[in-house]
N, C-alpha and C positions, 0 to 999 in steps of 0.2 A: 504494500500500500504506500501511497505517497502522502507524506505528512508535511503540512506547511509549518515552518519554524524559522524564525529569524530572517524572514524575507526570501527564503528558498524552499524548495521541496526536497525532502529527504525520503529516500525509499527505505522503509522500515518493515520489519517482520516481527511478530510476536508469537509466542507459544506458551501454553500453560494457562492457568487460571488467573485472571486479573486480581483476584482476591489474595493470591499468594505473594510472598515477598518478591518485589521486582528486582531483576538483575539486568543492568545495561551493559552490553558487550560492545567495546569500541575497538575497531581495527580500521584498515583502509576501506574494506568492503565487508558486508555481512558474511561473505564466504570465508573470511578469516576464521570463522567459528563453525566447525563441522557440525552437521545435523546430529550425529550420534553423540557428540560432546554436549550439545544443547539438551538432547533428550536425557542425558545422564543427570541433568540438573532438575530431576523430578521434584515437584513441590515448589517450584519457583516460576515466576512469571518472567520469561526470558525475552529481552528486546535486543535485536541486532539491527544495524542499519549501514547504509553506504554513506561515506563522507561526500561532501561536495566534490564535483569533478571526478567521481568514481561510481562504478556500477550504474544504477538507474536514477541516482539523485541528480539535482540540478547540475548541468554541465555548461561551462563557459570556456575556460582556457586554463588547464592545469599547469601549463608551462609559464604562464604569467598571471597568477592568481590576483584578483583584485580584493581579496580578503586576507586576513592574517590569522595566526594561530588562535588568538583570543576569539575571533569570529567562530572558529570551529568549536571552541569551548561553549560559546553562547548557543550554537546550534544544538549541542547535546543537552544543555539545560532546558532550552525551549522545546525540544523533542519530548522530554519528560512532561512538561506542562501540557503540550498538545495531546498527550496520551492520558491526561488526567492524573498524573503522578506527582506528588510533592517531593519525593526523594526516592533514591534507588541505591542498591549495591552496585558499584561501578567497577568494571573490569577493563583495563586497557592493555592492549597487546602491541608491542613494538612502538611505532610512532603514535599509535593510539594511546600509549601510556603517557605521552606528553599531554594530550587532551585530558586524560583522567587525572593527572596530577594537578593541573590547573583548575579543573572542575572542583576538586577537593579544596583548593586554596581560595578560589574566587567565589565559589558558590557552596560553602561548607554545609549549609542547611539541606542541600539537595543530595548529599552523599552519605548514605547509611554506613557503608564500609567501602574500602578501596583495595583493589587487587591490581598489582602492576606486574605484567608478564613480559620478560625479554625486552626491557626498556632501559632508559638511563635518565639521569637528572639534569641533562643539558640538551639543548636543541641541536639540530644538524649543524655541522661545521667543525672547527677545531675543538678538540675535547680538552677538558681541564687537565692540568699536569698530573693530578693524582688519580685520574681515571684511565683505565685501559682503552685504547682506541681499537678500531677495526683491525682484525688480523690481516696483515699485509699479504701473506701468501694466498689466503682464501679470497681476498678482494681482488688480487691479480687474476685469479682463475675466474672469478665471477664477472668482472667487468672487462677483462681482456679478450673475451670471446666476441665474435661478430654478433651484432644485434639480429634478432629474428625479423622476419617480415611481420610486423605487428598487425597486419590486416589478414594474415593467413592463420587459421586456427591450428593446423598441425605444427606449423613453425613455432608458434607461441607456446603450445603445450610442450613441445620438445625442449624448448629453451627454459621454460619455467620448471620443468621436471629436473633438469640438470641443476638449476639454481637451488631447488629444494634439497637436492642431495648434498650440495656444497654447504648449505646453511644449516641443515638439520643434523648432519652427522650420520655416519654409516649405521649406527645402532638404531636410530629412530626412523630412518628413511624408509618409506613405503611407496614404491613407484606407482602402484595403482591409486593410492590416495592422492599423490602429487599430481598425477595426470588428470584425475577426476576434478580436483579443485581448480586446476588451471583451465580446464574446459568449461567449468561452470562460470568462472570469472569472465572468460572470453565471451561466452554466449550472452551474458547479461550486460556487458559494457558496450558502449557505442563503437562502431567499427571504423574508428580513425586511429592512426598510430598514437596520437597524443592521449586519447581516452584509454586505449589499451595499456599503454605504459603506466599511466596514473593508476589504473585499477589494479594492475598486477604488482607494481613495485613502488607505488606511492610517490611518484616523481614530483607531485606538487609540493612535497616537503623540502625539496631542494631549492624551491623558489619562494615559498611563503615566508613572510616576516614573522619570526618567532620572538622578537624582543618585546619586553625586557626579560632578562634571565629570571628564573624562578628557584634555582637550587638553593640559594641563600634563604628562601622562605619555607623550605620543607619542614622546619621545626614548628610551623604554624598549623600543620595538618592535625586535625583532631579525630578524624574517622579511624576506626580500627583498620589496620593496614596489613596486608599480606603481600610479600614480594616473592614472585616465582621466577626462577632463573636457572637455565641450564649451565652446567659447569664447563661445557665445551662450546659455548656460543661464540662464533667467530665475528659476528656483526656488532653486538653490544656485549663484549666479554663479561664474564661473571662478576668481576670487580665492580661493575656498574650496579648490579643488583645488591651487592654487599653495601655499597655506599648509600643506596636508597634505604635499605633496612636500618642502617646506622643513623641516618639523619632524620628519618621520620619517627617521631616519638612512639614508642611501644610497638613498632613494626616487627613482624615475624618474617624470617627468610626461609623459604622452601626451595632448597637446591635440588634440581632434577639432574641426577648423576648420569653421565654418558649422553647428555642431550645438548643439542645446539640451539639455534634460534627457533622460537615458536613452540608449539605444542603438538608434537607427533603422536600418533595413535598410542604407543606404549605408555604415554604420560597421562592419558585421559582418566583412568580410574583414580590415580593419586590426586590429580588436580580437581576433578569433580568432587571427590570426598572433601578436600580442603575448602572448596567453595561452598559446599552444602553446610559445613560446620560454621564457616564465617557468616553465612547469610541466614542461619537458622533464626526463627522468631524467638524473641525473648520470652522466657517462661515466667 
């Protein structure tokens, strides 16, 4: 469904009983959250959506966005309002974790709990000296390849499947899952190179204005917080998750051993159990 929020239309999907505790999942597209993982959150009202310039949400120009990171945060807050929700348990994955952190900082009354998955406390660009940067060898393999034909489904699926293998790590990689996810993202996004790149790899975050910094404000977060991070993540290495857990008051760090970026299938039982415990209604 298309939901009007903050002057744009966001393509959102809900599952479960609206009377249950709401869980807002934030990634680049809703396909960042596999159906089976969402189904494992039984007893929760699960909301996932496409960011601007991705999937089936309002699309203008992801290579030159006229919005900034704070607009994406406001989108999330107003999406909750449009769905009749005062607050939700918020889960941010990768760059979606930037939005989730700022939602907890700038709209604290809207965040019942915060879960940060495979993300870091600073925006794209040069990393702070005390944080580990992208793994150079993996990034060379990832970005040193020829780009796919972003208008050709098979080319994109092949490219993104290789990307998933590099990012996820051999232990968590499932080729069937990777190919299916890439195909679903391709089918839902507009058939232009810019739209496909944005939907698959979040290229709008290379251009969007993310200032001002927020790391120095992490101590202001009051929501119960869970940080989930793979110890073999080559994109946002594990030290970023450690920093988040240390700098957010009372945060808990769940380390996914043998796991790279994201949530491959073997992690789903562990992550779903952690989310169910964090989002359980107060007795």
